[in-house]
C-alpha positions, 0 to 999 in steps of 0.5 A: 500500500502506498501512503501519501505523506502530507507535504505540510508535515514534511515541510514542518519537520525536515525543512531547515528554513523554518523561521522559528527554529532559526530564531531559537538556534541563533539565540542559543549561539548568541548565548554560547558566544556571550558565555565564552566571552564572559569566561575570557573576560573573567580569565584576563583580569586574573592574569593581570592580577598575577602580573601586578603581584609579580611586579610588586614582589620584584619591587619589594626585592629591588627597594632594599638594594637601591637604598644603600646607593642613595645613601652612598650618593648622599655621602659623596655629596657631603664630601664634595661640599666639604672639599672646597673649604679645604682647597681654599685654605681656610683655618680649621679653628680660631686659635686667637689673635696672637696666632700666626697662620703663616710664619716666614723662615729663610724665604719660605712660607711655613704653615703655622698649624704644623708643629715646629719640627714638621714646619721646619722640614717644609723648608727646602734643604732641611729634613726631619733630623736637621729640624730636630737638631735645630729645635733642640739647639734653639731650646724650643719644644718640638710639639708646639705649633709653630704659629704659637711661637713668639717673635723672639723664638722665631728669631732664635730659629732663624739664627740657628738655621743660618749657623747650621754649619757650626752646629751640625756634624759634617755627615748631616750637611748636604753640600760637602767639599765645595768646588771653589773652597773645598769646605763642607756647606749646608745650602737652604731654599733658593741657594740649592738651585743657584749653586747647582746651576753654577756647578753645571756651568763649570762642568760644561766649560771645562768639557768634563764627561758630566758636562758634555752629558748635561749639554746633550741632555743624556743621563749623567750617572751611567744609566743605559740609553738603549731602551730608556731616555729616548726622545724625539727622532730616536723614538721611530726607526727610519729606513731608507727606501730601496730604489725601484728597478724598472 
C-alpha cells in the first residue's frame, strides 16, 4: 500500500528554513558566544592580577638594594661640599689673635698649624733630623705649633738655621767639599738651585764627561740609553727606501 505523506508535515519537520527554529538556534549561539566571552573576560583580569603581584614582589626585592646607593650618593655629596673649604685654605679653628697662620723662615712660607719640627722640614734643604737638631739647639719644644711661637723664638730659629754649619756634624750637611773652597756647606731654599746651576756651568766649560752629558741632555750617572731616555727622532726607526728597478 502506498501512503501519501502530507507535504505540510514534511515541510514542518525536515525543512531547515523554518523561521522559528532559526530564531531559537541563533539565540542559543548568541548565548554560547556571550558565555565564552564572559569566561575570557573573567580569565584576563586574573592574569593581570598575577602580573601586578609579580611586579610588586620584584619591587619589594629591588627597594632594599637601591637604598644603600642613595645613601652612598648622599655621602659623596657631603664630601664634595666639604672639599672646597679645604682647597681654599681656610683655618680649621680660631686659635686667637696672637696666632700666626703663616710664619716666614729663610724665604719660605711655613704653615703655622704644623708643629715646629714638621714646619721646619717644609723648608727646602732641611729634613726631619736637621729640624730636630735645630729645635733642640734653639731650646724650643718640638710639639708646639709653630704659629704659637713668639717673635723672639722665631728669631732664635732663624739664627740657628743660618749657623747650621757650626752646629751640625759634617755627615748631616748636604753640600760637602765645595768646588771653589773645598769646605763642607749646608745650602737652604733658593741657594740649592743657584749653586747647582753654577756647578753645571763649570762642568760644561771645562768639557768634563758630566758636562758634555748635561749639554746633550743624556743621563749623567751611567744609566743605559738603549731602551730608556729616548726622545724625539730616536723614538721611530727610519729606513731608507730601496730604489725601484724598472
